[in-house]
C-alpha positions as CSV (number, residue, x, y, z in Angstrom):
1,X,0.0,0.0,0.0
2,X,1.2,3.4,-0.7
3,X,1.4,6.2,1.7
4,X,-1.6,8.1,0.4
5,X,-3.9,5.1,0.8
6,X,-2.8,4.6,4.4
7,X,-3.7,8.2,5.2
8,X,-7.0,7.9,3.4
9,X,-7.9,4.7,5.4
10,X,-6.9,6.3,8.7
11,X,-9.0,9.4,8.0
12,X,-12.0,7.1,7.0
13,X,-11.6,5.1,10.2
14,X,-11.4,8.3,12.3
15,X,-14.5,9.7,10.6
16,X,-16.4,6.5,11.2
17,X,-15.4,6.5,14.9
18,X,-16.5,10.1,15.3
19,X,-19.8,9.5,13.6
20,X,-20.4,6.4,15.7
21,X,-19.7,8.2,19.0
22,X,-21.8,11.2,18.1
23,X,-24.6,9.2,16.5
24,X,-25.3,7.1,19.7
25,X,-26.6,9.9,21.8
26,X,-29.9,10.5,19.9
27,X,-30.4,6.7,19.8
28,X,-30.0,6.6,23.6
29,X,-32.4,9.4,24.1
30,X,-35.0,7.6,22.1
31,X,-35.0,4.7,24.5
32,X,-34.8,6.5,27.8
33,X,-38.1,7.0,29.8
34,X,-39.3,10.6,30.1
35,X,-40.8,11.8,33.4
36,X,-44.5,12.3,33.5
37,X,-46.0,15.8,33.9
38,X,-46.9,16.6,37.5
39,X,-50.0,18.5,36.3
40,X,-51.7,15.4,35.0
41,X,-51.7,13.8,38.5
42,X,-53.8,16.5,40.0
43,X,-56.9,15.8,37.8
44,X,-59.4,13.4,39.3
45,X,-62.0,11.8,37.2
46,X,-65.4,11.5,38.8
47,X,-68.0,9.3,37.2
48,X,-71.7,9.6,38.0
49,X,-73.0,6.1,38.4
50,X,-76.1,5.3,36.4
51,X,-78.7,3.1,38.0
52,X,-80.3,0.8,35.5
53,X,-83.7,-0.6,36.3
54,X,-83.7,-4.3,37.1
55,X,-84.8,-6.4,34.2
56,X,-88.4,-7.7,34.7
57,X,-88.4,-11.4,33.9
58,X,-91.6,-13.3,34.6
59,X,-91.6,-16.6,36.5
60,X,-92.7,-18.4,33.4
61,X,-89.7,-17.1,31.4
62,X,-87.4,-18.2,34.2
63,X,-89.0,-21.6,34.3
64,X,-88.5,-21.9,30.6
65,X,-84.9,-21.0,30.9
66,X,-84.2,-23.6,33.6
67,X,-86.2,-26.2,31.7
68,X,-84.1,-25.6,28.6
69,X,-80.9,-25.8,30.6
70,X,-82.1,-29.1,32.1
71,X,-82.7,-30.3,28.5
72,X,-79.1,-29.4,27.5
73,X,-77.6,-31.1,30.6
74,X,-79.8,-34.1,30.1
75,X,-78.6,-34.4,26.5
76,X,-75.0,-34.1,27.8
77,X,-75.4,-36.9,30.2
78,X,-76.9,-39.1,27.6
79,X,-74.0,-38.5,25.2
80,X,-71.5,-39.1,28.0
81,X,-73.1,-42.5,28.8
82,X,-73.3,-43.5,25.2
83,X,-69.5,-43.1,24.9
84,X,-68.4,-43.1,28.5
85,X,-66.1,-40.3,29.5
86,X,-64.5,-39.5,32.8
87,X,-66.5,-40.1,36.0
88,X,-65.7,-36.5,37.0
89,X,-67.5,-35.0,34.1
90,X,-70.5,-37.3,34.6
91,X,-70.8,-36.3,38.2
92,X,-70.5,-32.7,37.3
93,X,-73.3,-33.0,34.7
94,X,-75.6,-34.8,37.3
95,X,-74.9,-31.9,39.7
96,X,-75.9,-29.5,37.0
97,X,-79.1,-31.4,36.4
98,X,-79.9,-31.3,40.1
99,X,-79.2,-27.5,40.2
100,X,-81.6,-26.9,37.3
101,X,-84.3,-29.0,38.9
102,X,-84.0,-27.1,42.2
103,X,-84.4,-23.9,40.2
104,X,-87.5,-25.2,38.4
105,X,-89.0,-26.2,41.7
106,X,-89.1,-22.5,42.7
107,X,-91.6,-21.7,39.9
108,X,-94.1,-24.6,40.4
109,X,-97.1,-24.9,42.6
110,X,-97.1,-27.4,45.5
111,X,-99.0,-30.3,43.9
112,X,-96.5,-30.5,41.0
113,X,-93.4,-30.8,43.2
114,X,-93.9,-34.5,43.9
115,X,-92.7,-35.7,40.5
116,X,-89.6,-33.4,40.7
117,X,-88.8,-34.8,44.2
118,X,-88.9,-38.3,42.7
119,X,-86.6,-37.1,39.8
120,X,-84.2,-35.6,42.3
121,X,-84.1,-38.9,44.2
122,X,-83.3,-40.6,40.9
123,X,-80.4,-38.1,40.3
124,X,-79.0,-38.8,43.8
125,X,-79.1,-42.5,43.1
126,X,-77.4,-41.9,39.8
127,X,-74.7,-39.9,41.5
128,X,-74.1,-42.8,44.0
129,X,-73.8,-45.1,40.9
130,X,-70.9,-42.9,39.7
131,X,-69.2,-43.4,43.1
132,X,-68.8,-47.0,42.2
133,X,-65.7,-48.2,40.4
134,X,-66.0,-47.9,36.7
135,X,-66.0,-51.7,36.1
136,X,-69.1,-52.1,38.3
137,X,-71.2,-49.4,36.5
138,X,-73.8,-50.5,34.0
139,X,-73.9,-47.7,31.4
140,X,-76.6,-49.2,29.3
141,X,-78.9,-49.5,32.3
142,X,-78.2,-46.0,33.5
143,X,-78.8,-44.6,30.0
144,X,-82.1,-46.5,29.7
145,X,-83.2,-45.1,33.1
146,X,-82.1,-41.6,32.2
147,X,-84.1,-41.7,29.0
148,X,-87.2,-43.0,30.8
149,X,-87.0,-40.3,33.4
150,X,-86.4,-37.6,30.8
151,X,-89.4,-38.7,28.9
152,X,-91.5,-38.4,32.0
153,X,-90.1,-35.0,32.7
154,X,-90.8,-33.8,29.2
155,X,-94.4,-35.1,29.4
156,X,-95.2,-33.6,32.8
157,X,-93.0,-30.5,33.1
158,X,-92.6,-29.1,29.6
159,X,-93.3,-25.3,29.6
160,X,-95.7,-25.9,26.7
161,X,-97.8,-28.3,28.8
162,X,-101.2,-26.8,29.7
163,X,-101.2,-28.2,33.2
164,X,-98.4,-25.9,34.3
């Protein structure tokens, strides 16, 4: 290399060094956190709460809702017993069935509660059946009984039934 090229490369290296050192400061400023204004902290937001009126739902609508939920959970237990899943899920579904029946009982008159009490007893027995070891459970028998009880429930306690 000749003398002129050495000087030229030294000047280029020095220029790059100077540019790199001076160019980092704006980059550093870009990533440093700025302090928040003290004036913004003094402002308090006050919201006026709005009271909405309670939704008026008739007892018939509530009964229909719980009846439809009972139908869904009943379908779920039937599907679970056709292709047996975990006992935990089956117990949970039976508990949900019981909860829906308890809610339906609130909206019926006294002489109609006897059939629901019998159905609740059936669900308790079904829950006891799930306490047994899996090898001792008879899924076909349970499924047949569930379908029989569900048919009775649909005939007597359907919201479209005139006797309700």
